[in-house]
N, C-alpha and C positions, 0 to 999 in steps of 0.2 A: 475310810482311808482318805489321806490328803494327797499323797504323791506316790507314784509307782513307776518303775522302770524294769523292763524285761530284757535280760541278756540272752545270749545264745542258748543257754541251758539253765539259767537261774533267774530269780526275780528278787528285787529289793523294793521295799515299800515303807511309807511312813503313815502311821495311824493318826486319828484325830487327837489323841492324847500326846502327840509328838514323839512317840516311841518308834524305833526303827526295827523292821522285821525283814527276814530273808528266808528263801527256800530254794531247793533244786540242787543242781550239781555244784560241788564244792572242792573240786580237785586242786585248785590253786588258791584256796582260802578266800574265794570271792564272796562268800557269805559273811565274812568278817567276824566269825565267832571263835577265832583262835584254834580251829581244827580244820581238817579236810574231809569231814564226814558229810555225805549227802543227806538232805532232809526233804521229805515228801510233804511236809506241812510247815507253815510259818514258825520260825523261832525268833525270839527277841534278841537283838544285838546290843549289848551294853545297857546302860541306864540313862544315857544322855538325852537331851531334848533336841529334836531335829526339825528342820523346816522344809527341806526339799531334797529329793533324790535327783541328781543331775544326770547321771548316766549309769548304766549297768550293762555295758557291752562286752562281749568276749569274756575274758576272765578278770575284768577289773570293774570295781564299783566306786562311785564317788557321791558324796552327799554333803549338804550344808547344815551345820548345827544352828540353833536359834541365836547363838552368840555371833554368827556370821563367819565362823571358821570353816574352812574347807577340808574335808577328810577323804582319803582314798585307801583302798585295800585290794588285795588280789595279787595277780602275777606282776612282776616288776622286771621282766627280762630285758626290756629296752628303756628302763627308767621311767615308765609311763605313770608311776605313782607320784612322781615329781616331789618327793619329800626330802631329797638331798640329805640323807641320814648323817647327822653330825657325829655319830659314834665312831671312834677311831679304834680299829682292831689291830693287834700286833701279831697274833698267831691263831691259826685255824687248824684243828686236828680232828678230822672226820674219817671214820673207817666203817664201812658197811652201813648200818642204819642209825648209828648214834653220832652226834656231832658235839664239838666243843670249841670254844673260842675264848681268847684272852683279850680283854679290853686294854687300852693304853694305860689305864690307871691300875692294872694288875688284877682286876676283877675277872673271875672265871664264870662263864655261862655255858650251859649245855641244853640240848633239845634232841628230840627224836625217840628212838626205841629205848624203853626203860624197863623191859620185861624182867631183867635181872639186876636192876639198880645201876645200870651203866651210866646214868646221868648224875649220880652222886648227890641227889637232892633228898635223900632219905625216904624215897617213895619207890613204888614199882609202877607208877602211872606214866604212860607215854606223854611227851610234851611237844606240841606243835609250834611253840614259841619259846625263846630262850628263858631259862630260869637260872638265877645266880646260885653258885655253889659256895656256901659259907661266906665269910667276910674277909678272908685272907687275901694277900697280894701274891700273885703267881707269876712265874717267868716262862714255864714250858708246860705244854699239855698235849696228850694224845689220847683219843677216845675210840672205843670200839664197842660193839654190842656184846662182847664177851670179856671185857675188862678195860679199865682206863687207868691212866697214870699221869701225875702232874708234879711239878717241882715248884716249891714255894720260894719266895725271894730270900729266905734265910737258909736255903739249901736243904730243907727238909723234903723228903720224898713221900708221896701219898698215892695209894691205889684204891680202886673200888670196882664193883661189878661182879661178874661171874668168877668162880674160883675153883672149878672142877679139877684143874691140874696144879693147883697151888700157885697160880700166876699172880696172885696179889701179894705174895711174899710174906704172908703172915704165919707161916708154919702150920697151916691148916687148909681145909678146902671149903670154908664157910663163905657163902655169898655175902658181900657187903654193899649196902645201898647208899653209903656215905663214905667219904674219904677216911682211910686209916693209914697211919704213918708206918713206913717200912724202916725199922731200926731207928737209930739215933744219929747216924752218920750225916755228913754234909755232902751233897751231891752236886754235880755240875751239868750232867746231860742225861736225858732219859731215852729209852728205846722201846718201841712197840711195833710189831709187824704192821705193814701198811694194809693188811687184809685180814679178814676174820672169818668170812663165810666158808672158806675152804680149809680152815685150820681147826680141826676138832680139838687140838690141845693148845690152849693159850700159853704164851710165854712172854716174858719181858726182860729188859736189861737196863743197866744204868752205869754211868761212870762217876766215881767218887771224886771229890775235889783234889785228892792226892794222886789222881790218875789211875787208880785201881778199877778194873772192870769186873762187873758182877752180872750174872744172869740167873733166872729162876723160872719155874713153871714146867710145861710139858717138854719131854726130851726124846720122843719116839724116833726122831731122825738125827739125833746128836746135835740139835740146834743150840743146846746150852754150852757146847764147847768145853765141857769139863772132863773129857776123856772117860766118862763114866758109862753106865748102862743106859738103857732106854727108859729108866724109871724117872717119874716126875720128881721135881725138887721144889718144895713149898717155901723155901727161904733162900735169900741170895747166897750164891757161891762164887768165889773169886776165880777168874780165868787167868791162869799164869801169874807172873809177878811183874810184867812190863808196865810202863806208864803209858796210858792211852789218852787220845784227845777227841776222837769221834767214834760214834757207834751208829750202825744202821742195821735193821732187822727185816728180812724178807719173810715169806711164809714159813720156810723151814731152814733158812740159812742166815748167817750173820756176817757182818763186815766190821772191822775196826781199824782205825789208824793209830799207829804208835807215835810217840813224840818225835821220833827220828824220821818220820815220814813213811815208815814201813807199813804196807797194807797186808792185813791178814784176814782170812775167811775160814768158815767152818760150817758144818751141818750137811744137809742134803745136797748132792751134786748130780742129780739125775739128768739135768739139762746143761751141765757145765757152768752153773751159776757161781761156782767158787773161783773160777778163773785160774786154777793152779795147773792147767795143762795136763790134767790127769783123766782126760776123756770124760766119761759120764759114770764114773764109779759112784756107788750109791751114797755112802756116808763118810764124812771126815769128822770125828767127834772131838777134835782139838784144833786150834787155829793153825793154819799153814800159810806161809808168806806167798804173796802173788808177785813174782819177779823180784827185782832189786831196786826198782825205781822209787823215787820219793814222791809221795802223793799228798794232796792238800784237802781233798773232800771226797766223800763217798755217799751213795744212796743205794738202797736195795729195792728192787722190784719184786714181783711175786716169785718168778723163777729166773730172774736176770739181775745183773748188777751194773752200776755205773760209777765211775770215779774220775777225778781230775788230777793230773800231774802238776808239778811245780811250774812247768812251762806253759800251763793253762790248756794243754791238749786234753780232750775229753775222750774217754775210753769206755767200752761196754762189752759185756760177755754174757753167755747163757742162752736162754730160750729166745727164738727169733721168728717164730711162725707168723707173728703179727707185725714184724718190722721193728720191734722194740730196741734192737741193737742200733738202728739208725744209720746203717751203712749201705742202704739201697739193695742189699743182697738177700732179702728175705725169701725169694723164690728159689735161690740156688743152695743155700745152706740153712738148716733149721737150727742147729745148736753150735755155739762157739765155746770151747773149753778154755780159751785164753783171751786176754784183752784184745779188742779190735778198735782201732782209732775211729772216732765218729767225726770229730772236727777240731780245728785249732781255734781256740777262743782267745782273743786278745784282751785279756783281763780276767779278774776273778768273778766270773759269772756264778750266780746261784742256780742250782738245779735240783730237781727232785724226781725220783722214779715213782710212777704210779703202778697200777697192777700190770699193765702191758704197754706203758708209754712213758715218755720223759718230757718234762717241761723245764725250760731254761729262762732265766731272767737276767738281763744285763744290769748289774747293780749300779754301775756308774751312771746309767740313765734312768734307773727306776723302772 
């Protein structure tokens, strides 16, 4: 061996033939072999020619190649890898154990859990680093370990992954490990629940370019909004005849904005997440309007909802045991069945509801 450095729980070394080797704990990828599996004996890292290991402390490793270039790998929580990634990403869609991201040039990349083909790379092998899905140019994507959905620049809609409830919209329940097109329509927005681990029945939705709203997949809690039974639907079905502009899907409930600013909700209402002031009745299987206000944006949490009015005030309703309503009253009231004002926002802030939290970004300042 020529050079060696021991970290807290791993070791990196260079052999006399200039090859690089590592072993030990690999939870942050500090062994540099594109996975996070621990190794109890040395494994070779790549095929490059190396000259010196500089450091291997904590969860970071650094080494110099024989051409004089400096390389780093492992955790980057504080930018300690120093590589100033030039890649520009425009959308990130991650749910549960599977991830997806769109690059600024429209390329789609996925990584993570691929047990049921959720990464869309035509394999069932988990990926610890991004792999490109096809060569198409995409505009929207949402990924989960039970089904993924993406919108291409030409308006074509594609799905892949698990399909036990017909959530891929292919009129069957066959698992797909690569993207398959949903019909031939042109679409403008996709919808996928922000969660997956607690949803045994997958479902999806989308808005067509003509404003028509469609849903498909599991329907055990009326989340498809089609006034039908609890039976799953394996191909898109239209919801009403209105013209819609936005769609947001929670675990078991949906929200949509009409072109006139009307807000409608449907599905499970056990925590008041529909906001229709009907207490906590169990299921509303068709869309019901929330008040008479004009709204401009919506987002769905697991069992709560968030929306913004035209005056830029922000409102939330539903489950609140973890303070997700944002009104500092989590200890006194658990559930809100009608909208509660969170804050006045002086401008069109962008916001998104997570499982039990909300994040806002002031778009005017970035």
